[in-house]
C-alpha positions in Angstrom: -184.7 143.4 128.4 -184.9 140.4 126.2 -184.6 140.0 122.4 -188.1 138.8 121.4 -189.2 140.7 118.4 -186.1 142.9 118.3 -184.6 143.5 114.9 -181.5 145.1 113.6 -182.2 148.5 112.1 -178.7 149.8 111.3 -175.2 148.7 110.6 -172.3 151.1 110.5 -168.7 150.7 109.5 -165.8 152.9 110.5 -162.1 153.1 109.7 -159.8 154.3 112.5 -157.9 157.3 111.1 -156.1 158.3 114.2 -153.7 155.4 114.6 -153.8 152.5 117.1 -156.5 150.0 117.4 -154.9 147.2 115.4 -151.7 146.1 117.1 -149.7 146.6 113.8 -150.7 150.2 113.6 -147.9 151.7 115.6 -145.1 154.3 115.3 -141.8 153.4 113.7 -140.0 153.1 117.0 -142.3 150.4 118.3 -140.8 146.9 118.7 -143.6 145.3 116.6 -142.5 147.4 113.6 -138.8 146.7 113.9 -136.8 143.8 112.4 -138.8 140.6 112.7 -138.5 137.7 110.3 -141.5 137.9 107.9 -142.3 136.5 104.4 -140.9 139.8 103.0 -137.5 139.4 104.8 -136.1 137.9 101.6 -136.0 141.5 100.1 -133.2 143.6 101.6 -135.2 146.8 101.6 -137.8 145.2 103.9 -135.5 143.1 106.1 -135.2 145.7 108.9 -138.9 146.8 109.1 -142.4 145.4 108.8 -143.7 148.4 106.9 -144.3 146.3 103.8 -147.3 144.9 105.6 -149.2 148.1 105.4 -148.3 149.5 108.8 -150.5 152.6 109.2 -152.1 151.8 105.8 -154.5 148.9 106.1 -156.3 150.3 109.1 -158.5 149.0 111.8 -162.3 148.7 111.2 -165.1 149.1 113.7 -168.6 147.8 113.1 -171.7 148.9 115.0 -175.0 147.0 114.9 -178.1 148.8 116.2 -181.4 147.3 117.3 -184.8 148.8 117.0 -184.7 150.0 120.6 -181.5 152.0 120.1 -179.1 149.5 121.7 -175.8 149.2 119.9 -173.1 146.5 119.9 -169.7 146.9 118.3 -166.9 144.7 116.9 -163.3 145.3 115.8 -161.0 143.9 113.1 -158.5 144.8 110.4 -159.3 145.8 106.8 -159.5 149.5 106.4 -161.6 151.0 103.6 -161.9 147.9 101.5 -163.4 145.8 104.3 -165.7 148.7 105.3 -166.9 149.1 101.7 -167.7 145.3 101.6 -169.7 145.6 104.8 -171.7 148.6 103.7 -172.3 147.5 100.1 -172.7 143.8 100.3 -172.9 142.3 103.8 -175.3 144.8 105.2 -178.2 143.2 103.3 -177.8 140.0 105.4 -178.0 142.0 108.7 -180.6 144.7 108.3 -184.1 143.9 109.5 -183.0 140.5 110.8 -184.0 139.3 114.3 -181.0 140.0 116.6 -180.8 136.4 117.9 -180.3 134.8 114.4 -176.6 135.2 114.6 -175.9 131.7 113.0 -178.2 132.4 110.0 -176.6 135.8 109.4 -173.1 134.4 109.6 -173.9 131.6 107.2 -175.5 133.9 104.6 -172.5 136.3 104.7 -170.1 133.4 104.2 -172.0 131.7 101.4 -172.6 135.0 99.6 -168.9 135.9 99.6 -167.5 132.4 99.0 -166.5 133.2 95.4 -164.3 136.2 96.5 -163.8 135.6 100.2 -163.2 132.6 102.5 -160.1 134.1 104.2 -158.3 137.4 104.6 -160.0 140.8 104.1 -163.6 139.4 103.6 -163.4 137.1 106.6 -162.1 140.0 108.7 -165.2 142.0 107.7 -167.5 139.1 108.6 -165.6 138.7 111.9 -166.2 142.3 112.9 -169.9 142.1 112.1 -170.2 138.8 114.0 -168.6 140.3 117.1 -170.8 143.3 117.0 -173.9 141.0 116.8 -172.8 139.0 119.8 -172.1 142.2 121.7 -175.5 143.5 120.8 -177.2 140.3 121.8 -175.6 140.3 125.2 -176.5 143.9 125.8 -180.2 143.2 124.9 -180.3 140.1 127.1 -178.3 141.8 129.9 -175.8 139.0 129.9 -172.1 138.7 129.3 -171.1 136.9 126.2 -169.4 134.2 128.2 -172.7 133.4 129.9 -174.4 132.9 126.6 -171.9 130.4 125.3 -171.6 128.1 128.3 -170.4 130.1 131.3 -167.0 130.3 133.0 -164.9 127.3 133.8 -162.3 129.2 135.6 -162.2 132.2 137.9 -159.5 134.1 136.1 -157.4 133.9 132.9 -153.6 133.3 132.9 -151.5 134.9 130.2 -148.2 134.5 128.5 -146.7 137.6 126.9 -145.6 138.2 123.3 -142.8 140.6 122.8 -139.0 140.9 122.6 -138.4 140.9 126.4 -139.6 137.7 128.1 -137.4 138.6 131.1 -139.5 141.7 131.7 -142.7 139.7 131.2 -141.6 137.3 133.9 -141.2 140.3 136.3 -144.7 141.4 135.3 -146.2 138.1 136.4 -146.8 136.3 133.1 -146.4 132.5 132.8 -144.2 132.7 129.7 -142.8 134.9 126.9 -143.0 134.4 123.2 -140.3 136.2 121.2 -140.5 137.4 117.6 -137.9 135.6 115.6 -135.5 138.1 114.2 -133.5 136.3 111.5 -134.9 134.1 108.8 -133.6 131.8 106.0 -132.3 134.8 104.0 -129.9 135.5 106.8 -128.2 132.2 106.4 -126.4 130.1 109.0 -125.1 133.3 110.6 -128.6 134.5 111.3 -129.7 131.1 112.6 -126.7 131.2 115.0 -127.9 134.6 116.2 -131.4 133.3 116.8 -130.0 130.4 118.8 -127.7 132.8 120.8 -130.8 134.9 121.6 -132.7 131.9 122.8 -129.8 130.7 125.0 -129.3 134.2 126.4 -133.0 134.6 127.3 -133.1 131.1 128.9 -130.3 132.1 131.1 -132.1 135.3 132.1 -135.5 133.8 132.9 -134.4 130.4 134.4 -135.4 126.9 133.6 -139.1 127.0 134.6 -140.3 130.1 132.7 -141.9 129.3 129.3 -140.2 130.5 126.2 -141.5 130.3 122.6 -140.7 131.5 119.1 -143.1 133.4 116.9 -141.8 132.8 113.3 -144.6 134.7 111.5 -145.0 132.6 108.3 -141.4 133.3 107.3 -139.5 130.0 107.4 -138.9 127.0 105.2 -138.8 123.4 106.4 -135.0 122.9 106.5 -134.5 126.1 108.5 -137.4 125.3 110.8 -136.0 121.8 111.6 -132.7 123.3 112.7 -134.3 126.1 114.7 -136.7 123.6 116.4 -133.8 121.2 117.3 -131.8 124.0 118.9 -134.8 125.6 120.6 -135.7 122.2 122.1 -132.3 122.0 123.7 -132.8 125.5 125.1 -136.1 124.3 126.7 -138.5 126.2 124.5 -142.2 125.3 124.8 -143.2 125.7 121.2 -142.3 127.0 117.7 -145.1 128.9 116.1 -146.4 129.6 112.6 -143.2 128.7 110.7 -144.7 128.6 107.2 -147.0 130.1 104.7 -150.4 129.4 106.2 -151.3 127.4 103.0 -148.3 125.1 103.3 -149.9 122.4 105.2 -147.3 119.9 104.0 -144.4 121.6 105.7 -146.5 121.8 109.0 -147.1 118.1 108.7 -143.5 117.3 108.2 -142.2 119.6 110.9 -144.6 118.1 113.4 -143.5 114.6 112.5 -139.9 115.5 113.3 -140.7 117.3 116.5 -139.3 115.8 119.7 -141.4 115.1 122.8 -140.3 118.3 124.6 -141.3 120.9 122.1 -144.7 121.7 120.4 -145.6 122.8 116.9 -148.3 125.5 116.8 -150.0 127.7 114.3 -153.3 129.2 112.9 -153.0 132.9 113.6 -153.6 133.6 109.9 -155.9 130.7 109.3 -159.7 131.1 109.0 -162.9 129.0 109.4 -163.4 125.5 110.5 -162.2 124.2 107.2 -158.7 125.6 107.4 -158.4 124.5 111.0 -159.6 121.0 110.1 -156.5 120.7 108.0 -154.2 121.9 110.7 -155.7 119.4 113.1 -156.4 116.4 110.9 -153.6 116.6 108.4 -150.9 118.5 110.3 -151.6 117.3 113.8 -150.6 120.6 115.4 -150.3 120.6 119.2 -152.0 124.0 119.7 -154.2 126.0 117.3 -154.2 129.8 117.6 -157.2 131.4 115.8 -157.7 135.1 116.0 -161.4 135.7 116.7 -161.2 139.0 114.9 -160.0 137.3 111.7 -161.0 133.7 111.7 -164.8 134.3 111.3 -165.7 135.9 114.6 -167.1 134.2 117.7 -169.6 132.1 115.8 -166.9 130.4 113.9 -164.4 130.3 116.8 -166.9 128.1 118.7 -167.0 125.6 115.8 -163.2 125.7 115.5 -162.8 125.1 119.2 -165.2 122.2 119.3 -163.3 120.6 116.5 -160.0 121.0 118.3 -161.5 119.5 121.5 -162.5 116.4 119.6 -158.9 116.0 118.5 -157.7 116.5 122.1 -155.9 119.8 121.2 -155.5 123.1 122.9 -157.1 126.3 121.6 -155.0 129.3 122.6 -156.4 132.3 120.6 -154.1 134.9 119.1 -154.2 138.0 121.3 -157.5 139.8 120.6 -158.4 141.2 123.9 -161.9 141.1 125.4 -163.2 139.3 122.3 -161.1 136.2 122.9 -161.3 136.5 126.7 -165.0 135.7 126.8 -164.3 132.5 124.8 -161.3 131.3 126.7 -162.9 131.6 130.1 -165.6 129.1 129.0 -163.3 126.4 127.6 -161.4 123.7 129.5 -159.0 123.2 126.5 -158.0 126.9 126.7 -156.1 126.9 130.0 -154.1 130.1 129.2 -154.1 132.8 126.6 -152.0 135.5 124.9 -151.3 139.1 125.7 -149.4 141.1 123.1 -147.2 143.6 124.9 -148.3 146.9 123.4 -145.7 149.2 124.9 -143.0 150.3 122.5 -140.2 148.8 124.6 -142.2 145.9 125.9 -141.7 147.1 129.4 -145.2 147.9 130.6 -148.8 146.7 130.2 -151.1 148.6 127.8 -154.5 147.8 126.3 -154.7 145.7 123.2 -157.0 148.1 121.3 -156.0 151.5 122.6 -157.5 154.0 122.1 -160.7 152.3 120.7 -162.0 150.8 123.9 -162.8 152.8 127.0 -161.2 151.5 130.2 -160.2 148.3 128.4 -159.3 145.6 131.0 -155.6 144.5 131.1 -153.8 141.7 132.9 -152.5 142.4 136.4 -149.6 140.2 137.5 -150.4 138.1 134.4 -154.0 137.4 135.3 -157.4 138.9 134.5 -161.0 138.2 135.6 -163.4 138.5 132.7 -166.2 141.1 133.1 -169.7 140.1 133.9 -171.1 143.2 132.3 -173.5 142.7 129.3 -172.0 141.8 125.9 -168.3 142.0 125.8 -168.4 144.3 128.8 -166.7 147.3 127.2 -167.6 150.6 125.5 -166.4 152.2 122.2 -164.5 155.4 122.4 -166.1 157.6 119.7 -163.3 160.1 120.1 -160.7 157.8 118.6 -160.6 159.2 115.1 -163.4 157.1 113.6 -164.3 157.8 110.0 -167.6 156.4 108.8 -167.8 154.7 105.4 -171.1 155.4 103.7 -173.1 153.0 101.6 -172.6 153.6 97.9 -169.8 156.1 98.4 -166.6 154.0 98.7 -164.3 157.0 99.0 -166.6 159.3 101.0 -166.5 159.3 104.8 -167.4 161.6 107.7 -165.7 161.8 111.0 -167.8 160.8 114.0 -166.2 163.6 115.9 -167.3 166.4 113.6 
């Protein structure tokens, strides 16, 4: 079909009102909403739940970009109505009437124009969603999968580790490892630390010596606590300890990495954004693995830059679980030899899609492996029946359901 002369004629932003989509947007009985050590765990009223992070409040966004021949690409991120409003009332001017292949120019203009109020978080999520929609559209117009447009596959299939509270079940399902959410943080004192260590030792006994085990600390620790946890986890044969600190506390990352033994890695970056943030994690902190989320870090355009930087430092890039959007990147990179699957079932006992119900027939790992689709774009279709509410330009509180 080709892209010569094609321009973008429409951009649309939706908020997912029906639940699901973003992995945080789950019912109260889901493991991901239960007690997990977070930055808010210092407050007793939020120790036993993650609802302080806007579960079912800051919703999923979906962006569609349409070309002048009617072809449509879509991308997904987090940000709800604020992010959708930014897209429709600021960022749209850098997308409409632009040649579809000028993805780099559009990204750069969006970033520069929002620098004074953006750079990370909500604004970068919005830019990421647009960027993913543009890559999807470009692939559909060229009739090529995204992975072919960014270098082509270096491996036949992806291998996954699983994130969830039951690595023992993940092993039975064919994954190469299991990353557990840390349950107790510094506010739980030495007693909580001992409980974490007991959990680590118990899980090691369940899965045996050769199965990977890791901790997801979700920005919740301080340096003294992290040092104790890392030392005990190394004895239990853990592969790495992840995202221990406030993402802006590069000094603690640096000091933790300096104290790490030869048998455990220090990782992070899930809540970092752009090449500039990751340069600090690589150059200053010397992290062993960086873990950008392509839906949050700036989209595929920025992930490619982040990954190239990491490669120059000899580091691995293992993206935070973002489904098909990261799969197309990982399959093209030698320094991304495996990737993450977040176990979406409430009891972490079965394999479910990452973005359910937003993506029709979303591919999922089988026996811990997956072959990336060769269909155009990201190879998936949007489910328009998934409770999408369109945010209209100039009307920040007005929306219409796409199902009406």
